[in-house]
N, C-alpha and C positions, 0 to 999 in steps of 0.2 A: 400516454399511457406505458409504453415504451422505457421513457426515461425513468418512469415508475418503477420497473421491473426491472432495470439496470443497474438501479440503486438499491432494490431487495437480495440482489445476487450476488452484488458487491461486498454487504453489508453481511451476508452467509459467511463469510469466510472468515468473521470474530469467532465460529465454531469452534476451529482447531486449536487455536490459542488458549482460548478457554478451557477445553479438555486439556492442555497441558495446563493451565494455571489450576484447575480443581483436582491436580496430582491424579488423574486419571489413568496419563500417559506419561515417561520421563521426554527429557528432552531430545534424546538420542530417537527415541521414538517419532517425535514430531518432526526431527529433521528429517527423517525418513519418507515419513509420509509425503511432506514439502518436496522431497525427492521424486518421490513415486507419482504424485503428481504432475510433477513438471514433465516427465516421462511420457504420460498420458495426455498432458496439453501439447506436447511437442508433436506427438504423432498423428493429432486429432487437425493441429494448427496446416502440416503438414499435406493432409487431406484435402484438408479445402484449399488450401493454395494452390498446390501442384497437380492435383487428382480432381479436385472440382463436386467435393464433398459439399451438398448445398440443403442443410438441414435450417429448416421453416428459423429452430431455435435463433442461428444463426443471424439471420432477419432481423430478430425481435430484440437482440441484446448486442450487437454489436452496432458503430456506426457509420455513417458511409467511407468515411476515412481509413476506416478499417479493413475493407471490402476485401483490397490488394494488396495488406500490410500485415504483419502480425498482431492480433486484436489484443485489446483491452485487456481481457482475459488471460490471455498468453505474458502477455508485461507483469500482470499482476503474482501473478503464480511464481513466476520467475523472480521476481523481484526479493518476494517474499522466503522463495527456497535460497537465495543466495545471500540475505541478510541473517539467515536462520543458520546457515553454513559456517557464517566466517565471524557472528559474535556471538557472544553469550545470553544466556536469556533476556536480566535487566538490560539489556541494547536491544536485542533482535523482538523481545512482544512487543513492545511499548513500540517501536519503528513501524511492525507488520501493524497493530490496533489502530495507528494512525491513518493507516491505509483504509483498514477495512471497517471503521468507524467514523473518523473525519472528514476524510474526501466522499462517501457517499452522502454526507449531512451538508458537507460545504454545497454538493450539486444542489441539493434540495432546497436549500436556499437561496443560491442563484437563479438567475434565468433558466437556467438547463442546457441554451445554448453555449459550444464553445466559444470561448471569447479568451482574447490572448492576456488580457489583466481582470482578476473576479474586479466588484465592489468592494467596498473598505470596508463595508461591513461584513459582509459574507467572510474576508481574508480575519477581520478580529476574531468572529466567530471561531473562523477554524483554528487559528490560532489558540485559544483561549480553552476550547474540547483537545487538542494536542495535548498543550501543558496540562491540563487535568488527566491524560494519560499518562502521561508520562510522570507526573510526581511521583505515586503510590512506589515506581522504582527505581530512581535516580535524587539525588537531590535539588535543589531549585536552580542553580548555574545549566547543570547537562539539561535539564528540564527544558528551560529557554533554550537554549539552542536547539534541540530536538523540534520543537514546537515552531521554531524557527524556520528551519529548516526547511522542515514537513510542508508550513503555509507559503512558503516560498516556492515551492516545487508545484502545490497544488494551485496559488495565486497567479503562476505567471506562466502562459503555454508558449513555448516559443518554438516557431515554425523553420526548418530549414532543409532546405531545397523543394518545399512544399511538405516535408512531412512533421506532423506534427509530434512533438517530444514528449510523449504520453506522460503525466503524471504515476499509472500505475505503476510506470518502472521508478520513477525517481523519487516519488514520498520515501518508501522505506527506507533507501539506500541515502537520500538524504541526509534524514532522521537518524539512522545508525549512527552514520559518520559526525554530523553534528555532536550527540550524544556522547560518544565517544571523544572527540575534540572538547568536550566542555568537562568531562570528569577528567583526562588529564589535565586541563588550567586549571582545574582549581583542586585537584589531587584530591578528591572526596571518593571514597568506598562506595560500593553498590549497598544499599540496604535492603535488595532484593537477593534470595536465594539464590546461586549461580548454577545449579544444579537442574 
């Protein structure tokens, strides 16, 4: 049940991009909300890691390898914020949605176990979802580039000195960079409004 709760919390991050896409807030307001969220997360993680804040919620929503390191939700927040601050909406929004939608779906389709490489069927489904997320925002080639990068970040979990490189950090950054490269390679404009 803990895994299902983690996935539901993960997917709830779709709400903020949705509020922007529904034109309820501006992109500038969207960015400020992400920055504010990152500040709150910094404080919570500092309390958890250095003071010993031990809420039951942390036990349910963090994995064992996150107990003494930055938790996945913090990396999730920081990477989404970074992407929103650096990239325009047509790049940042699909990159963030790949994290909030495709990643939890991939986790549900997979075994839920931490694996260094996911099964081929899960990788294929993740790619398809990422592509479908990107295509309303950019042309097909950049959408494929972004979907491929996000799928690779989701499907392969490198371990460096015993620390798992969390896909909550890498998915939006890899997707945004790859979409940008795809746009430059094809010299396509952005069909989605950039304000």
